Biopython code that builds the backbone (N, CA, C, O; Angstrom):
import numpy as np
from Bio.PDB.StructureBuilder import StructureBuilder

atoms = [
    (1, "MET", "N", (-12.382, 0.815, 6.210)),
    (1, "MET", "CA", (-11.815, 1.294, 5.123)),
    (1, "MET", "C", (-11.351, -0.007, 4.376)),
    (1, "MET", "O", (-10.932, -1.052, 4.875)),
    (2, "THR", "N", (-11.533, 0.323, 3.037)),
    (2, "THR", "CA", (-11.235, -0.993, 2.086)),
    (2, "THR", "C", (-10.573, -0.565, 1.016)),
    (2, "THR", "O", (-10.878, 0.536, 0.558)),
    (3, "LEU", "N", (-9.575, -1.314, 0.422)),
    (3, "LEU", "CA", (-8.961, -1.066, -0.747)),
    (3, "LEU", "C", (-9.528, -1.226, -2.101)),
    (3, "LEU", "O", (-8.999, -0.846, -3.146)),
    (4, "HIS", "N", (-10.737, -1.867, -1.963)),
    (4, "HIS", "CA", (-11.433, -2.347, -3.190)),
    (4, "HIS", "C", (-11.755, -1.129, -4.106)),
    (4, "HIS", "O", (-12.136, -0.031, -3.700)),
    (5, "GLY", "N", (-11.534, -1.508, -5.475)),
    (5, "GLY", "CA", (-11.729, -0.519, -6.450)),
    (5, "GLY", "C", (-10.635, 0.589, -6.641)),
    (5, "GLY", "O", (-10.773, 1.557, -7.389)),
    (6, "THR", "N", (-9.577, 0.337, -5.904)),
    (6, "THR", "CA", (-8.479, 1.505, -5.996)),
    (6, "THR", "C", (-7.288, 0.927, -6.945)),
    (6, "THR", "O", (-6.357, 1.682, -7.224)),
    (7, "TYR", "N", (-7.305, -0.196, -7.365)),
    (7, "TYR", "CA", (-6.156, -0.862, -8.204)),
    (7, "TYR", "C", (-6.173, -0.024, -9.474)),
    (7, "TYR", "O", (-7.232, 0.167, -10.071)),
    (8, "ASP", "N", (-5.044, 0.466, -9.884)),
    (8, "ASP", "CA", (-4.736, 1.061, -11.135)),
    (8, "ASP", "C", (-3.724, 0.297, -12.065)),
    (8, "ASP", "O", (-2.524, 0.175, -11.815)),
    (9, "ASP", "N", (-4.391, -0.216, -13.208)),
    (9, "ASP", "CA", (-3.814, -0.988, -13.995)),
    (9, "ASP", "C", (-2.405, -0.383, -14.550)),
    (9, "ASP", "O", (-1.395, -1.086, -14.590)),
    (10, "ALA", "N", (-2.417, 0.814, -14.925)),
    (10, "ALA", "CA", (-1.350, 1.498, -15.641)),
    (10, "ALA", "C", (-0.169, 1.680, -14.569)),
    (10, "ALA", "O", (0.988, 1.629, -14.984)),
    (11, "LEU", "N", (-0.392, 1.869, -13.352)),
    (11, "LEU", "CA", (0.604, 1.822, -12.385)),
    (11, "LEU", "C", (0.941, 0.619, -11.629)),
    (11, "LEU", "O", (1.963, 0.508, -10.951)),
    (12, "GLY", "N", (-0.047, -0.366, -11.785)),
    (12, "GLY", "CA", (0.169, -1.708, -11.118)),
    (12, "GLY", "C", (0.218, -1.555, -9.633)),
    (12, "GLY", "O", (0.948, -2.322, -9.005)),
    (13, "VAL", "N", (-0.528, -0.584, -8.958)),
    (13, "VAL", "CA", (-0.707, -0.573, -7.595)),
    (13, "VAL", "C", (-1.999, -0.110, -7.225)),
    (13, "VAL", "O", (-2.683, 0.500, -8.047)),
    (14, "HIS", "N", (-2.441, -0.359, -5.957)),
    (14, "HIS", "CA", (-3.572, 0.218, -5.376)),
    (14, "HIS", "C", (-3.312, 1.689, -5.131)),
    (14, "HIS", "O", (-2.242, 1.905, -4.563)),
    (15, "ALA", "N", (-4.007, 2.698, -5.414)),
    (15, "ALA", "CA", (-3.688, 4.111, -5.244)),
    (15, "ALA", "C", (-4.946, 4.644, -4.273)),
    (15, "ALA", "O", (-6.123, 4.793, -4.600)),
    (16, "LEU", "N", (-4.407, 4.848, -3.164)),
    (16, "LEU", "CA", (-5.597, 5.235, -1.976)),
    (16, "LEU", "C", (-5.263, 6.645, -1.721)),
    (16, "LEU", "O", (-4.156, 6.938, -1.269)),
    (17, "PHE", "N", (-6.227, 7.609, -2.007)),
    (17, "PHE", "CA", (-6.082, 8.893, -1.755)),
    (17, "PHE", "C", (-6.703, 9.180, -0.211)),
    (17, "PHE", "O", (-7.818, 8.781, 0.128)),
    (18, "ILE", "N", (-5.959, 9.801, 0.508)),
    (18, "ILE", "CA", (-6.491, 10.382, 1.891)),
    (18, "ILE", "C", (-6.237, 11.542, 2.118)),
    (18, "ILE", "O", (-5.259, 12.062, 1.581)),
    (19, "ASN", "N", (-7.156, 12.329, 3.078)),
    (19, "ASN", "CA", (-6.783, 13.584, 3.530)),
    (19, "ASN", "C", (-6.687, 13.429, 5.014)),
    (19, "ASN", "O", (-7.352, 12.589, 5.621)),
    (20, "LEU", "N", (-5.832, 14.270, 5.603)),
    (20, "LEU", "CA", (-5.504, 14.182, 7.008)),
    (20, "LEU", "C", (-4.962, 15.633, 7.487)),
    (20, "LEU", "O", (-4.547, 16.471, 6.686)),
    (21, "PRO", "N", (-5.014, 15.829, 8.876)),
    (21, "PRO", "CA", (-4.453, 16.853, 9.364)),
    (21, "PRO", "C", (-2.966, 16.920, 8.860)),
    (21, "PRO", "O", (-2.348, 15.858, 8.778)),
    (22, "ARG", "N", (-2.360, 18.084, 8.522)),
    (22, "ARG", "CA", (-0.982, 18.116, 8.219)),
    (22, "ARG", "C", (-0.094, 17.752, 9.135)),
    (22, "ARG", "O", (0.991, 17.286, 8.785)),
    (23, "ARG", "N", (-0.411, 17.904, 10.386)),
    (23, "ARG", "CA", (0.643, 17.487, 11.456)),
    (23, "ARG", "C", (0.725, 15.963, 11.578)),
    (23, "ARG", "O", (1.560, 15.520, 12.367)),
    (24, "HIS", "N", (0.006, 15.164, 10.934)),
    (24, "HIS", "CA", (-0.052, 13.657, 10.839)),
    (24, "HIS", "C", (0.686, 13.237, 9.599)),
    (24, "HIS", "O", (1.111, 12.085, 9.518)),
    (25, "ALA", "N", (0.854, 14.061, 8.676)),
    (25, "ALA", "CA", (1.451, 13.621, 7.241)),
    (25, "ALA", "C", (2.698, 12.977, 7.225)),
    (25, "ALA", "O", (2.955, 12.083, 6.419)),
    (26, "ILE", "N", (3.614, 13.448, 8.208)),
    (26, "ILE", "CA", (4.823, 12.677, 8.357)),
    (26, "ILE", "C", (4.780, 11.350, 8.881)),
    (26, "ILE", "O", (5.364, 10.387, 8.383)),
    (27, "TYR", "N", (4.044, 11.333, 9.935)),
    (27, "TYR", "CA", (3.661, 10.123, 10.816)),
    (27, "TYR", "C", (3.176, 9.015, 9.862)),
    (27, "TYR", "O", (3.600, 7.869, 10.012)),
    (28, "VAL", "N", (2.366, 9.296, 8.959)),
    (28, "VAL", "CA", (1.824, 8.401, 7.978)),
    (28, "VAL", "C", (2.840, 7.904, 7.131)),
    (28, "VAL", "O", (2.999, 6.693, 6.973)),
    (29, "LYS", "N", (3.553, 8.777, 6.563)),
    (29, "LYS", "CA", (4.564, 8.482, 5.572)),
    (29, "LYS", "C", (5.828, 7.731, 6.210)),
    (29, "LYS", "O", (6.412, 6.839, 5.595)),
    (30, "VAL", "N", (6.167, 8.113, 7.351)),
    (30, "VAL", "CA", (7.261, 7.386, 7.920)),
    (30, "VAL", "C", (6.742, 5.999, 8.426)),
    (30, "VAL", "O", (7.513, 5.051, 8.277)),
    (31, "LEU", "N", (5.753, 5.814, 8.898)),
    (31, "LEU", "CA", (5.107, 4.436, 9.284)),
    (31, "LEU", "C", (5.024, 3.445, 8.126)),
    (31, "LEU", "O", (5.593, 2.355, 8.180)),
    (32, "LEU", "N", (4.253, 3.873, 7.005)),
    (32, "LEU", "CA", (4.055, 3.039, 6.086)),
    (32, "LEU", "C", (5.323, 2.777, 5.236)),
    (32, "LEU", "O", (5.566, 1.631, 4.858)),
    (33, "GLU", "N", (6.059, 3.715, 4.957)),
    (33, "GLU", "CA", (7.487, 3.637, 4.055)),
    (33, "GLU", "C", (8.570, 3.127, 4.963)),
    (33, "GLU", "O", (8.983, 1.984, 4.764)),
    (34, "SER", "N", (9.046, 3.804, 5.877)),
    (34, "SER", "CA", (10.317, 3.410, 6.629)),
    (34, "SER", "C", (10.079, 2.478, 7.612)),
    (34, "SER", "O", (10.914, 1.573, 7.638)),
    (35, "TYR", "N", (9.070, 2.411, 8.547)),
    (35, "TYR", "CA", (8.939, 1.601, 9.646)),
    (35, "TYR", "C", (8.381, 0.266, 9.079)),
    (35, "TYR", "O", (9.032, -0.726, 9.408)),
    (36, "GLU", "N", (7.401, 0.076, 8.363)),
    (36, "GLU", "CA", (6.721, -1.019, 7.898)),
    (36, "GLU", "C", (7.169, -1.322, 6.589)),
    (36, "GLU", "O", (7.157, -2.497, 6.224)),
    (37, "GLY", "N", (7.568, -0.413, 5.821)),
    (37, "GLY", "CA", (8.095, -0.745, 4.380)),
    (37, "GLY", "C", (6.987, -1.381, 3.426)),
    (37, "GLY", "O", (7.377, -2.115, 2.519)),
    (38, "VAL", "N", (5.673, -1.145, 3.581)),
    (38, "VAL", "CA", (4.663, -1.758, 2.807)),
    (38, "VAL", "C", (4.001, -0.781, 1.801)),
    (38, "VAL", "O", (3.138, -1.229, 1.045)),
    (39, "ALA", "N", (4.292, 0.301, 1.754)),
    (39, "ALA", "CA", (3.662, 1.301, 0.745)),
    (39, "ALA", "C", (4.652, 2.485, 0.444)),
    (39, "ALA", "O", (5.738, 2.654, 0.997)),
    (40, "VAL", "N", (4.100, 3.257, -0.510)),
    (40, "VAL", "CA", (4.906, 4.390, -0.753)),
    (40, "VAL", "C", (3.792, 5.581, -0.698)),
    (40, "VAL", "O", (2.757, 5.572, -1.364)),
    (41, "VAL", "N", (4.174, 6.579, 0.185)),
    (41, "VAL", "CA", (3.228, 7.714, 0.248)),
    (41, "VAL", "C", (3.773, 8.982, -0.391)),
    (41, "VAL", "O", (4.973, 9.253, -0.364)),
    (42, "ARG", "N", (2.929, 9.687, -0.920)),
    (42, "ARG", "CA", (3.245, 10.826, -1.751)),
    (42, "ARG", "C", (2.265, 11.959, -1.456)),
    (42, "ARG", "O", (1.079, 11.642, -1.371)),
    (43, "SER", "N", (2.596, 13.209, -1.292)),
    (43, "SER", "CA", (1.741, 14.367, -1.001)),
    (43, "SER", "C", (1.189, 14.741, -2.564)),
    (43, "SER", "O", (1.922, 14.785, -3.552)),
    (44, "VAL", "N", (-0.113, 14.973, -2.560)),
    (44, "VAL", "CA", (-0.561, 15.292, -3.899)),
    (44, "VAL", "C", (-0.972, 16.803, -3.704)),
    (44, "VAL", "O", (-0.631, 17.558, -4.615)),
    (45, "GLU", "N", (-1.636, 17.325, -2.676)),
    (45, "GLU", "CA", (-1.980, 18.647, -2.465)),
    (45, "GLU", "C", (-1.701, 19.078, -1.000)),
    (45, "GLU", "O", (-2.469, 18.925, -0.050)),
    (46, "PRO", "N", (-0.404, 19.673, -0.982)),
    (46, "PRO", "CA", (-0.158, 20.057, 0.522)),
    (46, "PRO", "C", (-1.081, 21.033, 1.163)),
    (46, "PRO", "O", (-1.147, 21.099, 2.390)),
    (47, "HIS", "N", (-1.780, 21.775, 0.406)),
    (47, "HIS", "CA", (-2.894, 22.512, 1.099)),
    (47, "HIS", "C", (-4.491, 22.261, 0.544)),
    (47, "HIS", "O", (-5.243, 23.099, 0.047)),
    (48, "TYR", "N", (-4.712, 20.977, 0.776)),
    (48, "TYR", "CA", (-6.012, 20.388, 0.254)),
    (48, "TYR", "C", (-7.083, 21.213, 0.917)),
    (48, "TYR", "O", (-8.012, 21.631, 0.227)),
    (49, "ALA", "N", (-7.024, 21.475, 2.185)),
    (49, "ALA", "CA", (-8.174, 22.226, 2.814)),
    (49, "ALA", "C", (-7.389, 22.833, 3.989)),
    (49, "ALA", "O", (-6.226, 22.488, 4.198)),
    (50, "PRO", "N", (-8.038, 23.759, 4.774)),
    (50, "PRO", "CA", (-7.226, 24.458, 5.827)),
    (50, "PRO", "C", (-6.792, 23.509, 6.910)),
    (50, "PRO", "O", (-7.625, 22.852, 7.534)),
    (51, "GLY", "N", (-5.404, 23.420, 7.159)),
    (51, "GLY", "CA", (-4.692, 22.447, 7.952)),
    (51, "GLY", "C", (-4.709, 21.116, 7.560)),
    (51, "GLY", "O", (-4.322, 20.275, 8.372)),
    (52, "ARG", "N", (-5.151, 20.720, 6.281)),
    (52, "ARG", "CA", (-5.105, 19.371, 5.870)),
    (52, "ARG", "C", (-4.277, 19.302, 4.582)),
    (52, "ARG", "O", (-4.019, 20.290, 3.895)),
    (53, "ILE", "N", (-3.895, 18.091, 4.323)),
    (53, "ILE", "CA", (-3.197, 17.683, 3.329)),
    (53, "ILE", "C", (-3.719, 16.506, 2.495)),
    (53, "ILE", "O", (-4.202, 15.539, 3.084)),
    (54, "LEU", "N", (-3.653, 16.532, 1.262)),
    (54, "LEU", "CA", (-4.012, 15.417, 0.450)),
    (54, "LEU", "C", (-2.809, 14.396, 0.068)),
    (54, "LEU", "O", (-1.884, 14.856, -0.601)),
    (55, "GLN", "N", (-2.777, 13.106, 0.440)),
    (55, "GLN", "CA", (-1.756, 12.255, 0.106)),
    (55, "GLN", "C", (-2.370, 11.114, -0.822)),
    (55, "GLN", "O", (-3.577, 10.908, -0.947)),
    (56, "VAL", "N", (-1.486, 10.500, -1.370)),
    (56, "VAL", "CA", (-1.796, 9.141, -2.070)),
    (56, "VAL", "C", (-0.786, 8.015, -1.420)),
    (56, "VAL", "O", (0.408, 8.206, -1.188)),
    (57, "ILE", "N", (-1.447, 6.919, -1.201)),
    (57, "ILE", "CA", (-0.562, 5.779, -0.532)),
    (57, "ILE", "C", (-0.885, 4.850, -1.752)),
    (57, "ILE", "O", (-2.009, 4.601, -2.187)),
    (58, "MET", "N", (0.408, 4.351, -2.256)),
    (58, "MET", "CA", (0.523, 3.483, -3.275)),
    (58, "MET", "C", (1.061, 2.103, -2.738)),
    (58, "MET", "O", (2.136, 1.974, -2.152)),
    (59, "ILE", "N", (0.168, 1.081, -3.019)),
    (59, "ILE", "CA", (0.288, -0.272, -2.339)),
    (59, "ILE", "C", (0.358, -1.262, -3.346)),
    (59, "ILE", "O", (-0.536, -1.227, -4.191)),
    (60, "VAL", "N", (1.242, -2.153, -3.443)),
    (60, "VAL", "CA", (1.297, -3.222, -4.258)),
    (60, "VAL", "C", (0.347, -4.379, -3.615)),
    (60, "VAL", "O", (0.182, -4.631, -2.421)),
    (61, "PRO", "N", (-0.236, -5.014, -4.766)),
    (61, "PRO", "CA", (-1.302, -5.919, -4.208)),
    (61, "PRO", "C", (-1.059, -6.966, -3.133)),
    (61, "PRO", "O", (-1.968, -7.304, -2.374)),
    (62, "ASP", "N", (0.122, -7.463, -3.066)),
    (62, "ASP", "CA", (0.479, -8.560, -2.180)),
    (62, "ASP", "C", (0.589, -7.889, -0.607)),
    (62, "ASP", "O", (0.602, -8.585, 0.408)),
    (63, "GLN", "N", (0.656, -6.578, -0.614)),
    (63, "GLN", "CA", (0.916, -5.743, 0.698)),
    (63, "GLN", "C", (-0.506, -5.284, 1.047)),
    (63, "GLN", "O", (-0.588, -4.712, 2.134)),
    (64, "ALA", "N", (-1.560, -5.408, 0.400)),
    (64, "ALA", "CA", (-2.950, -4.682, 0.602)),
    (64, "ALA", "C", (-3.444, -5.103, 2.051)),
    (64, "ALA", "O", (-3.856, -4.276, 2.864)),
    (65, "PRO", "N", (-3.365, -6.492, 2.302)),
    (65, "PRO", "CA", (-4.023, -6.777, 3.733)),
    (65, "PRO", "C", (-3.210, -6.294, 4.792)),
    (65, "PRO", "O", (-3.799, -5.952, 5.817)),
    (66, "THR", "N", (-1.945, -6.197, 4.747)),
    (66, "THR", "CA", (-1.083, -5.639, 5.766)),
    (66, "THR", "C", (-1.465, -4.055, 5.785)),
    (66, "THR", "O", (-1.793, -3.594, 6.879)),
    (67, "VAL", "N", (-1.452, -3.388, 4.918)),
    (67, "VAL", "CA", (-1.782, -1.951, 4.719)),
    (67, "VAL", "C", (-3.085, -1.712, 5.187)),
    (67, "VAL", "O", (-3.312, -0.725, 5.886)),
    (68, "GLN", "N", (-4.071, -2.606, 4.840)),
    (68, "GLN", "CA", (-5.409, -2.391, 5.364)),
    (68, "GLN", "C", (-5.443, -2.364, 6.994)),
    (68, "GLN", "O", (-6.125, -1.509, 7.558)),
    (69, "GLY", "N", (-4.836, -3.137, 7.594)),
    (69, "GLY", "CA", (-4.706, -3.191, 9.139)),
    (69, "GLY", "C", (-4.115, -2.097, 9.605)),
    (69, "GLY", "O", (-4.665, -1.617, 10.597)),
    (70, "ILE", "N", (-3.036, -1.472, 9.151)),
    (70, "ILE", "CA", (-2.277, -0.505, 9.588)),
    (70, "ILE", "C", (-3.037, 0.809, 9.362)),
    (70, "ILE", "O", (-2.880, 1.736, 10.156)),
    (71, "LEU", "N", (-3.847, 0.919, 8.315)),
    (71, "LEU", "CA", (-4.688, 2.160, 7.977)),
    (71, "LEU", "C", (-5.845, 2.216, 8.931)),
    (71, "LEU", "O", (-6.252, 3.316, 9.302)),
    (72, "SER", "N", (-6.412, 1.086, 9.364)),
    (72, "SER", "CA", (-7.516, 1.062, 10.393)),
    (72, "SER", "C", (-7.088, 1.825, 11.593)),
    (72, "SER", "O", (-7.780, 2.708, 12.100)),
    (73, "SER", "N", (-5.933, 1.458, 12.026)),
    (73, "SER", "CA", (-5.326, 2.158, 13.214)),
    (73, "SER", "C", (-5.191, 3.629, 12.958)),
    (73, "SER", "O", (-5.659, 4.493, 13.699)),
    (74, "ILE", "N", (-4.516, 3.854, 11.854)),
    (74, "ILE", "CA", (-4.173, 5.343, 11.534)),
    (74, "ILE", "C", (-5.446, 6.232, 11.556)),
    (74, "ILE", "O", (-5.505, 7.363, 12.039)),
    (75, "GLU", "N", (-6.512, 5.510, 10.924)),
    (75, "GLU", "CA", (-7.648, 6.278, 10.784)),
    (75, "GLU", "C", (-8.339, 6.814, 12.082)),
    (75, "GLU", "O", (-8.844, 7.924, 12.251)),
    (76, "THR", "N", (-8.245, 5.760, 12.966)),
    (76, "THR", "CA", (-8.866, 6.232, 14.347)),
    (76, "THR", "C", (-7.864, 7.102, 15.199)),
    (76, "THR", "O", (-8.361, 7.788, 16.092)),
    (77, "ASP", "N", (-6.675, 7.134, 15.030)),
    (77, "ASP", "CA", (-5.743, 7.913, 15.487)),
    (77, "ASP", "C", (-5.376, 9.253, 14.977)),
    (77, "ASP", "O", (-4.645, 10.040, 15.579)),
    (78, "THR", "N", (-5.934, 9.460, 13.825)),
    (78, "THR", "CA", (-5.525, 10.691, 13.179)),
    (78, "THR", "C", (-6.485, 11.577, 12.491)),
    (78, "THR", "O", (-6.136, 12.604, 11.909)),
    (79, "ASP", "N", (-7.634, 11.181, 12.566)),
    (79, "ASP", "CA", (-8.728, 12.007, 11.789)),
    (79, "ASP", "C", (-8.420, 11.722, 10.262)),
    (79, "ASP", "O", (-8.369, 12.716, 9.538)),
    (80, "MET", "N", (-8.233, 10.632, 9.758)),
    (80, "MET", "CA", (-7.917, 10.571, 8.368)),
    (80, "MET", "C", (-9.037, 10.248, 7.652)),
    (80, "MET", "O", (-9.821, 9.435, 8.140)),
    (81, "GLU", "N", (-9.264, 10.761, 6.531)),
    (81, "GLU", "CA", (-10.503, 10.470, 5.724)),
    (81, "GLU", "C", (-10.154, 10.110, 4.210)),
    (81, "GLU", "O", (-9.426, 10.802, 3.498)),
    (82, "ARG", "N", (-10.768, 8.946, 3.831)),
    (82, "ARG", "CA", (-10.591, 8.544, 2.432)),
    (82, "ARG", "C", (-11.032, 9.407, 1.473)),
    (82, "ARG", "O", (-11.997, 10.116, 1.762)),
    (83, "VAL", "N", (-10.499, 9.508, 0.313)),
    (83, "VAL", "CA", (-10.908, 10.508, -0.823)),
    (83, "VAL", "C", (-11.152, 9.479, -1.934)),
    (83, "VAL", "O", (-10.259, 8.742, -2.353)),
    (84, "ASP", "N", (-12.380, 9.473, -2.373)),
    (84, "ASP", "CA", (-12.627, 8.724, -3.839)),
    (84, "ASP", "C", (-11.769, 9.402, -4.784)),
    (84, "ASP", "O", (-11.701, 10.626, -4.901)),
    (85, "PRO", "N", (-11.060, 8.476, -5.511)),
    (85, "PRO", "CA", (-10.006, 9.071, -6.689)),
    (85, "PRO", "C", (-10.898, 9.490, -7.828)),
    (85, "PRO", "O", (-11.596, 8.692, -8.453)),
    (86, "SER", "N", (-10.839, 10.840, -8.076)),
    (86, "SER", "CA", (-11.410, 11.161, -9.370)),
    (86, "SER", "C", (-10.526, 10.737, -10.553)),
    (86, "SER", "O", (-9.363, 10.365, -10.402)),
    (87, "GLU", "N", (-11.159, 10.816, -11.757)),
    (87, "GLU", "CA", (-10.245, 10.453, -12.875)),
    (87, "GLU", "C", (-8.977, 11.447, -12.919)),
    (87, "GLU", "O", (-7.825, 11.055, -13.106)),
    (88, "SER", "N", (-9.292, 12.569, -12.752)),
    (88, "SER", "CA", (-8.271, 13.798, -12.778)),
    (88, "SER", "C", (-7.153, 13.490, -11.772)),
    (88, "SER", "O", (-5.988, 13.726, -12.091)),
    (89, "LEU", "N", (-7.462, 12.960, -10.541)),
    (89, "LEU", "CA", (-6.431, 12.812, -9.603)),
    (89, "LEU", "C", (-5.580, 11.567, -10.077)),
    (89, "LEU", "O", (-4.356, 11.574, -9.945)),
    (90, "LEU", "N", (-6.247, 10.510, -10.626)),
    (90, "LEU", "CA", (-5.527, 9.314, -11.015)),
    (90, "LEU", "C", (-4.669, 9.644, -12.436)),
    (90, "LEU", "O", (-3.660, 9.017, -12.757)),
    (91, "SER", "N", (-5.220, 10.672, -13.176)),
    (91, "SER", "CA", (-4.556, 10.971, -14.398)),
    (91, "SER", "C", (-3.272, 11.645, -14.039)),
    (91, "SER", "O", (-2.221, 11.354, -14.611)),
    (92, "GLU", "N", (-3.355, 12.603, -13.030)),
    (92, "GLU", "CA", (-2.206, 13.498, -12.707)),
    (92, "GLU", "C", (-1.231, 12.575, -12.172)),
    (92, "GLU", "O", (-0.034, 12.651, -12.450)),
    (93, "LEU", "N", (-1.792, 11.597, -11.314)),
    (93, "LEU", "CA", (-0.584, 10.756, -10.712)),
    (93, "LEU", "C", (0.024, 9.867, -11.561)),
    (93, "LEU", "O", (1.185, 9.523, -11.339)),
    (94, "ARG", "N", (-0.702, 9.364, -12.678)),
    (94, "ARG", "CA", (-0.117, 8.540, -13.682)),
    (94, "ARG", "C", (1.047, 9.401, -14.429)),
    (94, "ARG", "O", (2.183, 8.961, -14.605)),
    (95, "GLN", "N", (0.665, 10.518, -14.788)),
    (95, "GLN", "CA", (1.379, 11.592, -15.593)),
    (95, "GLN", "C", (2.667, 11.791, -14.758)),
    (95, "GLN", "O", (3.766, 11.600, -15.279)),
    (96, "ASP", "N", (2.548, 12.152, -13.543)),
    (96, "ASP", "CA", (3.717, 12.289, -12.704)),
    (96, "ASP", "C", (4.709, 11.337, -12.587)),
    (96, "ASP", "O", (5.905, 11.598, -12.711)),
    (97, "LEU", "N", (4.199, 10.096, -12.323)),
    (97, "LEU", "CA", (4.964, 8.889, -12.051)),
    (97, "LEU", "C", (5.590, 8.338, -13.283)),
    (97, "LEU", "O", (6.769, 7.989, -13.318)),
    (98, "LEU", "N", (4.759, 8.267, -14.310)),
    (98, "LEU", "CA", (5.482, 7.709, -15.521)),
    (98, "LEU", "C", (6.307, 8.598, -16.183)),
    (98, "LEU", "O", (7.158, 8.133, -16.942)),
    (99, "VAL", "N", (6.201, 9.916, -16.019)),
    (99, "VAL", "CA", (7.134, 10.721, -16.565)),
    (99, "VAL", "C", (8.531, 10.594, -15.836)),
    (99, "VAL", "O", (9.640, 10.510, -16.363)),
    (100, "GLU", "N", (8.206, 10.600, -14.502)),
    (100, "GLU", "CA", (9.424, 10.390, -13.632)),
    (100, "GLU", "C", (10.200, 9.223, -14.094)),
    (100, "GLU", "O", (11.391, 9.386, -14.359)),
    (101, "LEU", "N", (9.617, 7.995, -14.225)),
    (101, "LEU", "CA", (10.257, 6.797, -14.611)),
    (101, "LEU", "C", (10.815, 6.771, -16.095)),
    (101, "LEU", "O", (11.739, 6.043, -16.456)),
    (102, "LYS", "N", (10.196, 7.576, -16.828)),
    (102, "LYS", "CA", (10.742, 7.790, -18.393)),
    (102, "LYS", "C", (12.009, 8.474, -18.124)),
    (102, "LYS", "O", (13.006, 8.001, -18.670)),
    (103, "ASP", "N", (12.165, 9.682, -17.251)),
    (103, "ASP", "CA", (13.246, 10.484, -17.274)),
    (103, "ASP", "C", (14.338, 9.913, -16.350)),
    (103, "ASP", "O", (15.423, 10.485, -16.248)),
    (104, "ALA", "N", (14.063, 8.834, -15.706)),
    (104, "ALA", "CA", (15.207, 8.150, -14.731)),
    (104, "ALA", "C", (16.191, 7.375, -15.633)),
    (104, "ALA", "O", (17.142, 6.773, -15.134)),
]
sb = StructureBuilder()
sb.init_structure("model")
sb.init_model(0)
sb.init_chain("A")
sb.init_seg("    ")
for serial, (resi, resn, name, xyz) in enumerate(atoms, 1):
    if name == "N":
        sb.init_residue(resn, " ", resi, " ")
    sb.init_atom(name, np.array(xyz, "f"), 0.0, 1.0, " ", f" {name:<3s}", serial, name[0])
structure = sb.get_structure()
């Protein structure tokens, strides 16, 4: 799994979309945000497919190599799949995040 091509200029982060079994969603979030502190994980579609969830992992560029290693382990342990970001997924993410920043 590579982060190449996932950098979003408007947000200033790599936006990596993944789908994984719902039972592993909290594990990924806690591992990357709380334990390692290297990325922010946000649920995009809680019911992406039966029993699965779509999440976005937002990674600042200097943490990309660390996250890459962690994701390699997560991928083999959780049946995680990378989802190529469509322009509509990225657009919705930008809108949600930039509106939240504006309102803060």
